[in-house]
Steps between C-alpha positions, in 0.01 A plus 500: 500500500265600216309826481167584338623840385822684446374753756484231770852380411627859525331551839650175633842598366488829693346357817690172534837577344580867444362631830694261725820548296502880509386513864813300584689791338329750738233618257148553631173505310275264310302462177808573295583833670815459709730756658786515743636796687870565461703760687432782255192393307302206367537198276179399320400190305168561330348214301289624210255311279429621150151618410520233231505223761212254501400167650707334224823688568645765726764738371697629796812694585673628810561871544824537695527836676756664727385834639704712739341699781591832335357385166177388670470828694544696175233286332254557788568876483445497122161330543403746776578796273390359162217262578372575851190284449715188457538301821866404512577183698703521821771277354620477139321275258512439129305759309633779719865411430657311214775242474593228260307203368636151556512417128723799432731403785507141376510530120524869414142506364162528671445124496206381715431156645205309347337251736235245398275277717678177405844643587700368794472765774819369662696548179365854465586572862855378446540717192349819644670467839827432321448819298429695818820370660716537189370827355263692730695485826834606344320785319343619826835486679671696220229764496455532876731292720346367822793625707448859390 
């Protein structure tokens, strides 16, 4: 399948490949914002495009975040005391908690994916889903095991 823009390839990648794959792993969400509840917190996969993305190419990464219930409660309390005007979401999301970027997990540097309209979306899906399985999921389990 060919795409007119890198943005449309990226959207198809998330919608047709990433979403179904991570939902099979008990994540919920869409549009590149996925989370799953574990016994004592949350696992998050947050896809991020660079501000330098364009129709010609999308620079993207995955923020991989494990946040425990106690850590999230402390963060909510901090916002209530320090920035009461900020509406904190009911569940953790990137921007309110921090984790690790996929490139750092994979290569040790903040290496982003660069997608172009002529690229094979299936090949990109295989690569990114492989990285999720090989790097993100083990990181999440180390940081915050599902079993508690």
